[in-house]
N, C-alpha and C positions, 0 to 999 in steps of 0.2 A: 503492501500500499503506500502510494505517494503522499506526502505532505506538502504541503505552500507554507514556508515558515519567513516570519521575519522577525528580525534581533535589532532592539532598541537598546543601546547602552548608554547610560550618562558617563561622560567622561571631564570630570573635575579641573586636572591638572595642566591642559592646555591646549590652545588653540587648535582647531581642527584645520580649517582654512587656513592657507598661508595669504600674507599680504599682496606679496607681486605675483602671485596667480591671479587669470583672468576670471576665475569665479568668486574671488575677493571682490575685485573691481568693480564686476556687475553688481553684487551687493551694493558696495558703496555709492554707486551711482543710481541704487534706485529698485533692483530686483527685489520681486517679493523671496524668491529662490532662482537658485541654478544648479544645473544639472551638467556633471562630467560624465563621460565615459572614456574609455581606454580601447586600445587594441585587443585587450582581453575580455573584453564584452563587461567590464568591472564597471559599475556605476554609482555614483553617489548623488546625495540631492542635500543641498546646503539650502537650510530655510535661513532666511535672512530678519527674521521678524521672533518674537517671543511668542512661544508656542506653550502649552500645559503638555503634562503626557497625556491627560484624558483625551483633549483636542488631537494631538498625535496619533494615539490610538482609534479616536472616530475617523481620520483621514485615510489611516491604514486599510480599517474596515471597510469603510465605502468607497474606496479607492479603484483603479481600473483592473487590478490583481487581487484573485481571491487569496485570501491570507486564512492560513487553516489556525496554526500557532504562532504568538508572538511571544518571544523570548525578552523579558526585560531585565536588564541589568544596572544595579546600582540606584533604582531608585524605590527607597527601604519604607517609603510612607504611602505605598500604595493600597486599597483594599482588594488584592487578588490573592490566590494561594502561590507559596512561594517553595522554590526548590532552592534550599539553601546549599550553596556550593562552598565549602571549605577543605583546606590543607592537613589541617593538625583537630585532634579532640579537643585540643586547649581553646579553639575556635570557636567551639560550640555553643557554651551558653552565654557570651555574650550577643549571641546573635538570633538566639533560637525565641522564638513568639508564635501564637497562636496560628498566623497565618501560616507558619512552614509545615506543608505537606509531605515533603521528602528531600535526600540528604543526597548530595551528589558531588562531584567535583575529585579534585587530587584524592581525598581522603580514602576513595575506592581502590587507588592501587595500593593501598596497606593494607595488611591484614586485619580485616575486621570483622571476623567469623564470631570472634568471643563478645564482642561490643553491640551486637546488632539489636540483642533486646534491652538492652539498658539504655538506649538513646528515646525515654520517653515515647517508644511504640511509635516512632517515625520509619518509615520504610527508608532503608540506605541501598540506591537503587546507581550503578552505573550504566548513567543513561545511553551511552555510547554502545555499549554492552546490551542492554537491557531495555530498549527502548519500547518494545510493545510493554512491560510492567508499568514505564512512564504513561504509556498512553489510558493504562487501566486506572491507573491512580487517579489521574487528572478525567476521567472517565470523556475520553476523547473517541469518538468513531473512524 
């Protein structure tokens, strides 16, 4: 089964678009957004105005492409179920909340068999190897 997936990532530390690039200049000149595409069919869309994550999700949902799944990274205050991606067990407690429905990430490359039951009954899934379990947990057809 194929799923159309979109990924939205919150980047805090650096500017994404570069000052000397045409896409940046178009925004400075008043364009609402600019779209770039390279020879590898990689496309970026730079929105040149403030947009809430909720409005961005609405735009993705109602856009020209059918999106089945949206992965959102770095927006911790949204009212959506969460896949908590962690590297170490020590990272768990500070990030755990009632929205976490699954644990994944680099922690899955470690020996987790003895700890699976001890993590507040939250499934620990290597989403790359067990995608079907992810679909089941989040009730995606």
